[in-house]
C-alpha positions in Angstrom: 30.7 -28.3 1.7 29.0 -24.8 1.8 31.1 -22.3 0.8 30.7 -18.3 0.7 33.4 -17.3 -2.2 36.2 -19.3 -1.6 35.2 -19.3 2.3 34.9 -23.4 3.1 32.6 -23.1 6.2 33.1 -26.5 7.2 36.7 -26.1 7.6 36.2 -23.1 9.4 34.0 -24.8 12.0 36.7 -27.2 12.5 39.5 -25.1 12.9 41.0 -26.1 9.8 44.2 -24.6 8.0 47.1 -22.2 9.3 44.5 -19.7 10.9 44.6 -18.3 14.0 42.0 -19.1 16.1 40.5 -15.9 16.9 41.0 -15.1 12.9 38.6 -19.1 13.2 35.9 -16.5 15.4 36.2 -13.9 13.2 35.7 -15.1 10.1 33.5 -17.2 10.8 31.0 -14.5 12.1 31.6 -12.6 9.3 30.7 -15.7 6.8 27.3 -16.2 9.1 26.5 -12.5 8.9 27.4 -12.4 4.6 25.0 -15.4 4.4 22.1 -14.2 6.4 22.4 -11.1 4.6 22.5 -12.7 1.4 19.4 -14.9 2.3 17.2 -11.8 3.8 17.4 -13.7 7.0 15.1 -16.2 6.3 15.6 -18.3 2.9 12.0 -18.8 2.7 10.9 -15.1 3.1 13.3 -14.4 -0.2 11.5 -12.0 -2.3 10.9 -13.0 -6.7 10.0 -9.3 -7.4 12.6 -6.7 -8.6 12.5 -3.2 -9.2 12.1 -2.0 -12.5 14.4 1.3 -13.3 13.7 3.8 -15.4 9.7 3.4 -14.6 8.0 5.9 -15.4 8.5 8.2 -17.3 8.1 12.2 -15.9 9.3 15.1 -17.9 12.6 16.6 -17.0 13.1 17.5 -13.2 9.8 16.9 -12.6 8.5 14.9 -9.5 5.1 13.8 -8.3 3.3 15.3 -5.3 3.3 13.1 -2.2 1.8 9.7 -4.0 -1.1 8.6 -2.0 -3.1 6.5 -3.8 -3.1 4.1 -6.8 -4.6 1.6 -9.0 -4.9 -0.2 -12.7 -7.4 0.0 -14.9 -9.1 -2.5 -17.9 -6.0 -1.1 -20.3 -2.7 -1.6 -17.9 -2.8 1.8 -17.2 -1.5 3.0 -14.1 -3.7 5.7 -12.4 -1.7 7.8 -9.7 -3.3 10.3 -7.1 -0.9 12.8 -5.4 -0.3 16.2 -3.4 0.8 17.9 -6.4 3.6 19.7 -4.2 0.8 20.0 -0.4 1.9 18.7 2.5 0.0 17.5 5.3 -0.2 20.4 7.8 -2.7 20.9 10.9 -5.5 22.2 10.6 -6.4 20.5 7.2 -6.5 23.2 4.3 -9.8 22.9 2.6 -9.0 25.1 -0.9 -8.5 23.0 -3.7 -5.0 22.4 -5.1 -4.6 23.9 -8.4 -2.1 21.9 -9.7 -3.5 18.0 -11.6 -3.6 15.9 -8.8 -4.4 12.3 -11.1 -2.0 11.0 -13.3 -2.1 8.1 -15.9 0.8 6.2 -16.9 1.5 3.1 -19.1 2.0 0.0 -17.4 4.0 -1.4 -20.1 6.1 1.8 -20.5 5.9 3.9 -18.2 5.2 7.2 -20.4 2.5 9.9 -19.1 -0.5 9.6 -20.8 -2.3 12.2 -19.0 -3.1 14.7 -16.2 -7.0 15.6 -14.4 -7.6 16.7 -11.0 -7.2 20.0 -11.4 -8.9 22.3 -8.6 -10.5 19.6 -7.0 -9.1 18.1 -4.1 -7.8 19.6 -1.0 -5.7 16.4 0.8 -5.7 13.6 -2.1 -5.4 9.7 -0.2 -7.6 7.2 -1.5 -7.9 5.8 -5.0 -9.5 2.8 -6.7 -10.2 2.0 -10.3 -13.5 0.0 -10.7 -13.9 -3.1 -13.3 -15.5 0.1 -15.5 -13.0 1.9 -14.9 -14.7 4.3 -12.9 -12.2 6.1 -10.4 -12.9 6.3 -6.9 -11.1 8.5 -4.8 -11.1 9.6 -1.1 -10.2 13.1 0.3 -9.4 13.4 4.1 -9.4 17.1 4.3 -12.9 17.7 2.2 -14.0 14.7 4.3 -15.6 13.0 1.0 -15.7 10.4 -1.1 -15.7 9.9 -5.1 -16.8 8.4 -8.4 -15.0 9.9 -11.2 -15.5 8.6 -14.8 -11.8 7.6 -16.7 -11.8 10.9 -18.1 -12.4 13.1 -15.0 -15.8 13.6 -15.0 -17.8 13.8 -12.1 -20.4 10.8 -11.0 -20.8 10.4 -7.7 -20.1 12.3 -4.6 -20.7 11.6 -0.7 -20.1 13.6 2.1 -20.7 17.5 3.1 -17.4 19.3 1.8 -15.0 20.3 4.9 -17.5 19.4 7.7 -16.8 15.6 9.3 -19.4 13.5 11.0 -20.4 9.7 11.5 -24.0 9.1 10.5 -24.6 7.8 6.9 -24.4 11.2 5.0 -20.9 12.1 6.5 -16.8 10.7 7.0 -14.3 12.1 9.1 -11.4 11.6 7.1 -11.9 8.6 4.8 -8.7 6.6 4.1 -10.2 4.0 1.0 -12.9 2.9 -0.7 -13.5 -0.6 -2.4 -16.0 -1.4 -5.2 -17.9 -4.8 -5.7 -18.8 -5.9 -8.9 -22.4 -4.8 -8.2 -21.3 -1.4 -7.8 -22.1 -1.0 -4.7 -18.9 -0.3 -2.0 -17.1 0.0 0.8 -15.3 2.7 2.6 -12.7 2.5 5.2 -13.8 5.9 7.3 -10.5 6.3 8.6 -8.2 8.3 10.5 -11.1 9.8 13.1 -14.6 7.9 12.9 -12.3 3.8 12.8 -15.1 2.5 10.2 -16.1 0.6 7.7 -19.3 1.6 6.2 -21.3 -0.1 2.9 -23.3 1.8 0.5 -25.3 1.5 -2.5 -24.3 1.7 -5.8 -26.5 5.2 -5.5 -24.4 5.8 -2.3 -27.1 5.0 -0.2 -25.9 4.3 3.7 -26.4 0.5 4.0 -24.3 -0.4 7.1 -21.3 -0.1 9.0 -19.4 -1.9 11.8 -16.7 -1.1 13.6 -15.4 1.1 16.7 -12.2 2.1 18.6 -10.1 -1.0 20.1 -7.5 -3.9 19.6 -10.4 -6.4 19.5 -11.8 -8.3 17.0 -13.8 -5.8 14.5 -12.2 -2.9 16.3 -9.9 -0.3 14.8 -7.3 1.9 15.4 -6.9 3.5 11.8 -9.0 1.3 9.0 -6.3 2.9 6.2 -6.5 0.8 3.5 -9.7 -2.1 2.0 -9.7 -4.2 -0.6 -11.9 -7.4 -1.6 -11.2 -10.7 -3.2 -13.2 -12.8 -5.5 -15.0 -13.8 -2.8 -16.2 -10.8 -1.5 -14.5 -10.9 1.7 -13.5 -7.3 2.8 -9.6 -7.3 3.9 -9.2 -4.2 6.4 -5.5 -2.3 6.9 -6.2 -1.7 10.5 -2.9 0.3 10.2 -2.1 1.2 14.4 -3.1 -2.3 15.3 -0.1 -3.9 12.6 -2.2 -5.8 11.5 -5.0 -7.3 8.3 -8.8 -8.1 9.4 -11.0 -10.2 7.4 -14.6 -10.0 7.2 -17.0 -11.5 5.6 -19.5 -9.3 3.2 -21.9 -8.4 6.5 -18.7 -7.3 7.9 -18.8 -10.2 10.3 -14.9 -11.4 11.7 -13.4 -13.8 10.3 -9.7 -13.7 11.1 -6.7 -11.0 11.3 -2.9 -11.3 9.5 -0.5 -10.2 12.2 2.8 -10.6 11.6 6.8 -8.9 12.4 7.2 -8.7 8.4 4.1 -7.2 8.1 4.6 -4.5 10.2 2.1 -1.6 10.1 -0.4 -2.0 6.9 -0.9 0.6 5.2 -2.9 -1.0 2.0 -3.1 -4.3 0.6 -4.0 -5.9 -2.6 -5.0 -9.3 -3.8 -2.4 -11.2 -5.9 -3.6 -13.8 -7.6 -6.3 -16.2 -6.3 -4.0 -17.5 -3.1 -2.0 -14.6 -2.1 -2.0 -11.0 -1.3 0.6 -7.8 -1.3 0.9 -5.4 2.0 2.5 -2.4 1.5 4.3 -1.7 5.5 4.3 2.2 5.8 6.6 2.1 9.4 6.1 3.5 13.1 6.9 7.2 11.4 9.5 8.0 14.3 10.6 11.6 14.0 13.3 10.3 12.2 11.6 8.8 9.8 10.0 4.8 9.4 12.3 2.0 11.2 11.0 -0.1 8.5 9.2 0.4 5.3 8.1 -2.4 2.3 6.3 -4.8 1.6 5.4 -8.4 2.2 3.4 -11.5 -0.2 1.1 -12.8 2.2 -0.9 -16.2 1.8 -4.5 -16.4 2.4 -4.1 -18.0 5.6 -2.3 -15.0 6.7 1.6 -16.4 6.5 4.2 -14.5 5.3 5.7 -16.1 2.3 8.4 -13.1 1.1 9.2 -9.5 1.4 10.9 -6.9 -0.9 12.2 -3.2 -0.3 12.8 -1.7 2.5 13.4 2.0 4.0 15.6 4.2 2.2 15.5 6.5 -1.5 17.1 4.6 -3.7 15.2 2.5 -6.8 13.4 -0.7 -4.5 13.2 1.3 -1.5 10.3 3.1 0.3 10.5 6.2 2.8 6.7 5.7 3.4 4.9 2.8 1.6 1.4 4.0 0.9 -1.1 2.0 -1.1 -0.1 -0.9 -3.7 -1.9 -1.7 -7.2 -1.5 -5.8 -8.9 -2.2 -5.8 -12.3 -2.9 -8.6 -14.1 0.5 -10.3 -14.9 1.4 -10.1 -11.1 3.2 -6.5 -11.7 2.9 -4.5 -8.4 2.7 -0.5 -8.2 3.6 1.1 -5.3 3.4 4.8 -3.9 5.7 6.1 -1.8 4.0 9.1 0.1 7.3 10.7 1.6 9.0 9.4 -1.4 6.8 11.5 -3.8 7.2 8.6 -6.3 5.7 5.6 -7.9 7.3 2.2 -8.5 7.0 -0.8 -10.4 7.7 -4.2 -9.3 8.2 -7.5 -11.5 8.4 -10.9 -11.0 11.3 -12.4 -11.5 11.7 -15.0 -14.7 
């Protein structure tokens, strides 16, 4: 017979023992609530991920700025893009942030290895690390996309600094980048243009798709973008509360939509069969009504969730981006919480 602590639910249902009938009802209600809480309502959605306390290790008294992008290099180092104290204000500022905006951590120990990015960016947003450890970045204030070497040398810049546009040479608040093995790449462009654009390895515009709307292939803030090993393109269509899946040429294939996915800000592939999606919430005036992560199968079914709104370890104020190591460890940046957290699978 099922029990919670020393409470026998079967006995309560039968009204056994000496407890008064009202007491039976109250105790049963409390037992059910406790059981639901312990199982996170749906046992199938209990997460196998737990936060790693004490990761990363920052100098005493220091916090990251609003952390917006995260990626992992071939050495399992974690690269974080953050705003170094700058706050999003309208109109967006164009002057460069004087402090370093890139922080690189040892994925195992959390040690801060290096920093760079001083005097380069005005409003950091998306970050992707490619197979050659190049670091790709978007700046929503400068309307530009950048490619840097691992040591911070500029290799490519696309877009005209501070000049928005919607043609093949301009962006309007681009959000994220996904890079193919051949060096060509997709940009989710983003807050204003509501499109995905593809470019050659040298930065030549190839084609685009998307327009404002709620139908297949339409977007309302394409906020994050990633690829799987087959070349399929996954777009976090944030304000439409869904992930859209496309082939390499931008043809719509399917969508993922679920209350547990919520409002997807970003996603990353977890092995061959799953993905992790981060939900930043609805951003009402008093803070998001939810913020967490969902593990989703490749057919869009939610397998489990972890994290929720809050300031404690394992919680998020506004989950913004996710990167997954070969080990399956997940790194999630929190733009409002101004931090990055590491999550590992339970044994």
